[in-house]
N, C-alpha and C positions, 0 to 999 in steps of 0.2 A: 614474560611478565603477565601476571594475572590481573584481570579487570576487577573493579570494585565489587561487582556482582558475584563473581566467582569466589572472591575472598570471603564475602558475607555468607555465601552458601557453605563454604568449608567450615567457617566458625560455627554456624548454626548446626551443622551436622555433628560437630564435636560436642556441642552443648547438649544435644539430644542424647548422645551416647552416655554422657556423664550423668544426666538427670534420670535416666531410666533406672527403675528399681530392679535389682537383680537378686535372686534368692541366694542366700549364703551357702545353702547345701541342697542336696537333691530332695530332701524331705520337706513337705509343707510344714509350716509352723503349727505347733499344737496349742499355743497360747497367743492371745492378743493383748496388747497394752490397753490402758484406759482409753486413749484417743482412738485407737483402732476399733475397740469394742463400741464406743459411742458412735463412730461412723457406721459400723456394721449394723447396729440397731436403729440408726437414724435418730439418736437421742443425744443429749448433751453429757459431757463429762460430769457436770454438777449433778445431773439426775442419777448417774451411776454412784457417785459418792453418797448421795442422800439414801439411795437404796441400800448401800452397804451399812450405813449407820442405823437404818430402820430394821435391818435383817431381812429385807425383801430383795427382789431383783435376781439377776443371774448369779450363779455360784462363782466364786473367785478364789484365787490362791495368792499367798504372799510369799515372795522369795526375797528375803532381806527387807529392803525398803520398797521393792517393786511389787505392784499389784498386777496380776495377770488373770485373764479370763480364759478357761479352757474352751476351745471351739466346740467340742462335743457337747459340753454343758450349755453353751449358748444356743445351739440348735435345739436341744431338749427344752430349754426355757421358752424359745419361740413357739415350739409345738404345744407346750402346756398353756401358753398364753392365749390360745385361740378361744373365742367365745361365739356363741350362736346369737346371743342377744345381750343387751346392756346390763340386765340385772342378774346374769348368771354368775354364780359363785364357784370358785375353783373346787373347794372341798365338797360341794354338793353336786358336782357335775354328773356323777353316776346315779344320783337319786332322782325320783320324779320331782319335777319343778312345780312348786305351788306359788301362787301370787296372791296379792291382797284381794284380788277379785274372786278367789276361790274361798268358800266357807262351807261348813256343814250345817245342814238344817237341823231342826230339833229331832227329826226322825233318823238322823245319822247319814243321810244321803248327801253327796257332794253337790253343791249348787254352784253354777258358774253364771256370772252376769255378763 
């Protein structure tokens, strides 16, 4: 006869095995769901939905009613979202940065304050 503690350990072991996430196939998934993507980016599902309606944010695909985010595109989105300072614009990242503190004098030389 098993003691109470042994029974509890056996039941807990069975629950751990049931709760573990096991991959369905040998290949890693190529797409993430909305919830998985939000967790991956540490953002909310609502933020992802707002980005989709604005035409911004990571690229996504629609399969029937399901919205899926390709992992490769998410990694690309993360690398493109890097900034060196707060005012940096994505489209102007390859151009020299000018700020409101830069202006040209009447002689045409650039003056910085």
